N, C-alpha and C positions, 0 to 999 in steps of 0.2 A: 420083492425088490430086485431090480436088475443091476448087476455089477458089470462095469466095462472090462473087457478082457485086454484092452490095449495097455501096454506099459508106457510109463512116462519116459520120454527121451529128453536128453539135454539139448537145450537150444544152443544156437551158435554163440549167443551172447554169454551164456553160462560157461561154455567151454573157453571163451576168450578171457573171462574173468579168472577162471582157474589157472590158465596159462600165465596170466599176468601176476597172480599171487606167487606161483612157483618161481617166476623170473625175479620177483622182488626178493624172495627168500634166498635164492641163489646169489643175488648181488650182495646181500648182507653177509652171507656165509663165506663167500670166496676170499675176501681179504683176510679173514681169520685163518682160513685153511692155508692160504699161501704164505702167511707169516709164521705158521707153526714151525717149519723147518729152520727158519732164521732164529726164532726164539730157542729152539732146542739146541742149536749149535752154540748160541750165546751162553746158555746155561751150562753146557758141557765145558766151554772154555773157562767160564768162571770157576767151575769145579776143579779144573786142572790147576788154575792159578792158586786156588785155595790150598790144594794139596801141596803144591810146590812151596808156598810161603810157610806152611807148617813144617815142611822138611827143612827149610832154611832156618827156621827158629830152633828146631831140634839140633841141627848141626852146630849152631852158635852156642847152645847150652852145653853141648858135649866138648866144646873147645874153648873153655874158660872165657866165654862171652866174646870171643873174637869172631867177627863176621866172616862168612865164607869169602875167600879171596876172589876178586873179580879183576882180572888183568886182560889187556888186549892179547889176542892170539894170532899173530900175523901169518904163521906158516903151519901147514899140516905136517904132523909128525907123530908117529906112534909113541915116541918118547914123551911128547907133550901131553899125552893122555893121562900120564901119571903125575903131571906137574901140579903145583899147588894152585888150583883154580876151580871155581865153582863149576865151570863147563869148559872143557878143552875143545880143540878143533875149530875149523873155519868153514862155513857152509859155501863159501865161494869155490871151494875145491871139491870136485866130485868124490874124491877119496874119503872125504869127511861127511859130505852132505847126506849120504844115505847109509852111513856106517853106524849101526846101532851101538857098536862098541864105544863110540865117542860118548854117547849118553851114559852108558854103563860106567864110564870113567869119571862121571860128574861127582863132585863132593856131596851132592844131595842124593845121589842114587841109593845109598844105603837106607835112606829115610823115605824115599819115594821111588820104589824099584819097578814101576810099570813104565816102560819106555813110551807108551802112547800118551801119557799125560804131559810130555814135554812138547807136544804138538797141538795146536788149536784145531778143533774139529772142522772149522771152516777154511782151513789152510789147504789149498789145492796145489801148492807148489810141488814140482817134481824135478829131479835131476836124472838124466838118462832113463827116463820112463819109470823111475821109482820115487815114492814119496820122500820128501826131506824129513829128517829126524827131529827137527826142532822149529818152534815158532816164537819162543820167548827169549828175551835178553835182559840182562841185569843193569840197573841204574849205574852209570859209570862213576858216580860219586860215592858208591858203597863198595866196601871190601878192599880198599887200598887207597893210596895217596897219589895215584897217577895223574889225577886232574889238577894237582897243585903245581905241576911243572911250569905252567904259564901264569901262575898266581890267581887268575880269574877273580880279581877284585875282592879277594878275601872270602869267597864262598867256602863252606865247610865240606870236607870229606869225612867219611865215617868208616872206621875200621873196627870199632868195638861197640857193643850194645850200650854202654854208658854214654857214648857220644850221641847215639840216637835218642836216648832218654832225655837228654838235655834239649834236643830239638823238638821232640814230640813225635813218637812213632806213628800216630795216625796221619801225620802230615807228609811223610816221606814214602814214596813208592819204591818197591824192590824190583819186581819183574814186570816187563811190559810185553804185550803182543806186538811183534815187530813185522813190518811189511816185508814180503818175500823179496822185493827188489833191493832192499838195503841190508837185510840180515846177513851177517858174516860170522864173526865170533860171538861169544856170549855177552859182549860188552856194548850196551846201548849208550852211544855217545850223546851227551847233552852239553852243548857249548853255552854256558851261562853268560859268556861275554858277547853273545849274539853273532859270533863270527860265522857260524854255519847253522842257522835255524833248521831244526828237524833234519840234521845230517843222517841220523837214524830215524826212519819214518814209522809212525805207529801203524800197525796192521789193522786198519779200519774195515774189517771184514763183516762186521755185524751191523748192517744198516748204517754204515758210515760211523760206527763206534768201535772202540778198541778197549781191551781189558787191562787193568792194572791191579796188582796186589800191593799191600802196604805193610810197613814194619810192625804194625799191631795185628797183622794177619787178616785184616778185612780186604774185600775185593770190590772194585768199582768198575762200571762200564762208562767210558767217557766218549761223548759224541763230538766229532769235529764239526764246528758250526761256521767257521770263517770261510768264505768262498775261495780264498787264496790258499787254503790248506789242501794242496794237491801235490802229489809226488812230482818232483822236478818242476814245481811251480815257482813263482816269484814270491817266496815267503820272506817277509822282513821282520824286524824286531817288534813291530806293532801288531803282528798277527795275534788275534785274541786266543787262538788255540795254543800257540807257542808260549804266550805269556802265562796262561793257565798251567801249562805243562811244566814250565820252569819253576813255578811256585810250589809244585808238588815234588820237585826233584831234590832241592837242597835249600839252604838259607845262609845268610851271613852270620 
């Protein structure tokens, strides 16, 4: 019997079919690969928020159930770093924005003593070429009575854990990822009377989503869905993202 010595070669059609299959597989894999860094940073941010809310809980337990103080910090001053506040300093000032000592003076730092967890992994903001020290701010209705000055139609402020228990800890957020354009002190202003919707703007760095932790220590990722939810946009009291955010902030 005679055997052919010629080797079988791929035809042009077979080569085109292989190329097409590779192209289809690449098209299927690329979205997953491109979203991997986004998911990784979102997970890292959620982990930071989890550690911080646990630190907040431990601080409260060590201080006779008084919530960590949360007061506006208008001026940068080394003296303010030892004031009774969950986080001193003001990131509008370069002397504070990149000074790790500000974070170290936080009331939560003895319980969460890694400075990197006070910053979202997706936060690329810098001051004078150096990364800013913080991405998270605290609900202005927690840790003091400052929001009662204008009455705000009887909305509650929370200074003790017992007050939160009556409201329902899973319903009230503690720390939010704040946008680098509005972050200043550690006080996330929420005007329940709708005088300034999103005066402090969420840091929607994760595919238009931002992170929140809650008083029962769980963490959520919240997506901005209303088309008008834009920094410096025309946000009114009917904005669905604003209405949802207020519902998680406090209650009457």
